[in-house]
C-alpha positions as CSV (number, residue, x, y, z in Angstrom):
1,M,19.9,32.0,6.9
2,D,16.9,31.6,9.4
3,T,17.6,30.2,12.9
4,A,16.8,26.9,13.9
5,E,13.9,28.4,15.8
6,Q,12.6,29.9,12.9
7,I,13.0,27.0,10.8
8,L,11.0,24.8,13.4
9,A,8.3,27.7,14.0
10,Q,7.3,27.4,10.1
11,L,7.4,23.5,10.3
12,D,5.1,23.7,13.7
13,D,2.7,26.4,12.0
14,A,2.2,24.1,8.9
15,A,1.4,21.2,11.6
16,R,-1.0,23.1,13.2
17,D,-3.0,24.3,9.8
18,Y,-2.7,20.4,8.7
19,R,0.0,21.1,6.2
20,F,2.8,19.0,7.3
21,A,3.3,15.8,5.7
22,D,1.4,13.2,7.3
23,P,2.6,9.8,6.7
24,E,-0.4,8.2,8.1
25,H,-3.2,10.2,6.6
26,P,-6.2,8.0,6.6
27,Y,-6.9,8.5,2.6
28,S,-3.5,7.0,1.8
29,S,-1.8,3.9,2.2
30,A,1.8,4.8,2.6
31,I,4.3,3.1,0.2
32,D,7.6,5.3,0.1
33,A,8.9,8.8,1.4
34,R,11.9,11.0,0.8
35,L,12.9,13.8,2.8
36,H,15.5,16.4,0.7
37,V,17.1,19.1,2.6
38,F,19.1,21.9,0.8
39,R,20.7,25.1,2.1
40,D,23.1,27.9,1.3
41,D,24.2,30.6,3.5
42,S,21.0,32.7,3.5
43,R,18.4,30.3,2.1
44,W,17.0,26.6,3.0
45,A,14.3,24.2,1.4
46,L,13.0,21.0,3.0
47,L,11.1,18.9,0.4
48,I,9.2,16.0,1.9
49,E,7.6,13.5,-0.7
50,L,5.3,11.0,0.2
51,V,4.2,8.2,-2.0
52,G,0.8,6.4,-1.5
53,Y,-2.1,4.5,-2.7
54,N,-5.3,6.7,-2.6
55,P,-8.5,4.8,-3.4
56,R,-10.3,8.2,-3.5
57,A,-8.0,9.5,-6.4
58,G,-7.7,6.1,-7.9
59,N,-3.9,6.2,-8.3
60,V,-0.5,6.0,-6.6
61,V,-0.1,9.7,-5.6
62,D,3.1,11.5,-4.9
63,V,2.5,14.5,-2.7
64,V,5.1,16.9,-2.5
65,H,5.4,19.2,0.7
66,A,7.7,22.1,0.3
67,Y,9.1,24.2,3.3
68,G,12.0,27.0,3.2
69,N,12.5,30.7,3.4
70,C,12.8,30.9,-0.7
71,L,9.3,29.4,-1.9
72,T,8.1,31.2,-4.6
73,R,4.3,30.5,-4.6
74,G,2.0,29.2,-1.9
75,R,2.4,28.5,1.6
76,P,4.5,26.1,3.5
77,G,3.4,22.5,2.9
78,C,1.5,21.2,-0.1
79,E,-0.9,23.0,-2.6
80,N,-3.4,21.4,-4.8
81,E,-0.6,21.2,-7.7
82,D,1.5,19.2,-5.5
83,F,-0.5,15.7,-5.8
84,L,1.2,14.0,-8.6
85,S,-0.6,10.7,-10.0
86,R,2.2,8.0,-10.9
87,I,0.3,5.0,-12.3
88,D,-0.4,5.5,-15.9
89,N,-2.6,2.4,-16.7
90,M,-5.2,2.5,-13.6
91,D,-7.7,1.3,-15.9
92,E,-6.1,-1.7,-17.1
93,I,-5.0,-2.7,-13.6
94,E,-7.8,-1.9,-11.3
95,D,-10.8,-4.8,-11.5
96,I,-13.8,-2.9,-12.5
97,D,-16.2,-5.3,-10.9
98,N,-13.8,-5.5,-7.5
99,P,-12.5,-1.9,-7.3
100,E,-8.9,-1.6,-5.2
101,Y,-8.2,-5.1,-6.4
102,L,-5.6,-6.3,-9.2
103,Q,-7.3,-7.3,-12.3
104,T,-4.6,-9.4,-14.0
105,D,-1.7,-11.3,-12.8
106,G,1.3,-9.9,-12.8
107,G,0.3,-6.4,-14.2
108,P,2.5,-4.8,-15.8
109,I,1.7,-1.4,-14.0
110,E,3.2,1.6,-15.9
111,I,5.1,3.8,-13.9
112,R,5.4,7.2,-15.9
113,G,5.5,5.7,-19.0
114,R,7.8,2.6,-18.0
115,R,6.0,-0.7,-17.8
116,V,6.9,-2.8,-14.8
117,P,6.0,-6.2,-14.1
118,V,5.1,-7.1,-10.5
119,E,4.8,-10.6,-8.8
120,A,1.3,-10.4,-7.9
121,A,-2.0,-12.2,-8.7
122,A,-5.3,-11.3,-10.0
123,G,-7.4,-10.2,-6.9
124,D,-4.5,-9.2,-5.1
125,P,-5.3,-5.7,-3.0
126,L,-4.0,-2.9,-4.9
127,E,-2.4,-1.6,-1.7
128,D,0.1,-4.6,-1.5
129,V,0.4,-5.0,-5.0
130,F,1.9,-1.0,-5.2
131,R,4.1,-1.6,-1.9
132,L,5.8,-4.5,-4.1
133,L,7.1,-1.7,-6.6
134,V,9.1,0.3,-4.0
135,P,12.4,-0.1,-6.1
136,S,10.8,0.3,-9.3
137,I,9.2,3.5,-7.7
138,V,12.5,4.7,-6.4
139,T,14.1,4.3,-9.8
140,C,11.0,5.4,-12.0
141,C,9.9,8.7,-9.8
142,W,12.6,10.1,-7.9
143,P,15.3,10.5,-10.3
144,T,13.2,11.8,-13.1
145,R,11.2,14.3,-11.1
146,M,12.0,16.3,-8.1
147,N,11.5,19.5,-9.5
148,C,11.0,21.2,-6.0
149,G,7.6,20.4,-5.3
150,V,5.9,21.6,-8.7
151,A,4.2,19.5,-11.1
152,S,5.2,22.2,-13.9
153,R,8.7,21.9,-15.1
154,R,8.6,25.6,-16.0
155,T,9.1,27.3,-12.7
156,C,10.5,25.6,-9.4
157,R,8.6,26.4,-6.2
158,A,11.4,26.3,-3.8
159,C,14.0,28.2,-5.8
160,S,12.3,30.3,-8.9
161,S,14.3,27.9,-11.4
162,S,13.3,28.5,-15.1
163,T,14.9,29.2,-18.2
164,S,16.0,32.4,-16.7
165,G,17.4,30.5,-13.6
166,G,17.0,31.2,-9.7
167,I,19.0,30.5,-6.6
168,G,21.5,27.9,-7.4
169,S,21.8,28.7,-10.9
170,P,25.0,31.1,-10.9
171,N,25.1,31.8,-14.5
172,G,21.4,32.1,-15.2
173,T,21.0,28.5,-16.2
174,T,18.5,26.2,-15.2
175,N,20.2,24.6,-12.1
176,C,17.5,23.7,-9.6
177,P,19.3,22.7,-6.4
178,A,16.9,20.1,-5.7
179,R,16.6,18.7,-9.3
180,P,18.6,15.2,-8.9
181,R,21.6,14.7,-10.8
182,R,23.2,11.4,-12.0
183,S,26.4,12.8,-10.5
184,T,26.8,13.5,-7.0
185,S,28.0,17.4,-7.4
186,L,25.3,20.0,-6.6
187,P,25.6,23.7,-7.6
188,R,27.9,25.3,-6.0
189,F,25.9,27.6,-4.0
190,W,23.8,24.8,-2.3
191,R,25.1,22.3,0.1
192,Q,22.9,19.2,0.9
193,V,22.3,18.6,4.5
194,T,23.0,14.9,5.2
């Protein structure tokens, strides 16, 4: 296991290179954030997810930042593949004549295949509308996809979890330490830091 100084040095390096999670990024209006910390006796992973409305991307974007001593691709921070769009029907809800504003009363807004009504009126700023969705974002985004910061479900960036297994997968089964579970148990080799 790295020392606290080594862990902080990695986070400081990422911050100096503008690769550390920035909830006040000027291109994104913050909606929600999550921090996940995992470790065993020799490995650690810190995952920060920032969800925000990004008008330049034309969507609510979930940006996953991965740090640790067991990353399997890329540098600590986020890669292009770690910017995940979450709204499926932006073309239906954004007013084409008045961009960045809601087109119809009440949505509904489709988050990863699930239609969610929202108590908002046509003409409301999308930034405000999306913040009304925080409970839905929590139930639609976080529990079904964490996958350690990789858009692909085939390989986990933080632990190499795949059909052949990885850390946290004692019997070669897919058992990613950062994949949320309905139960509270984690793989026996991983302890979640609380």
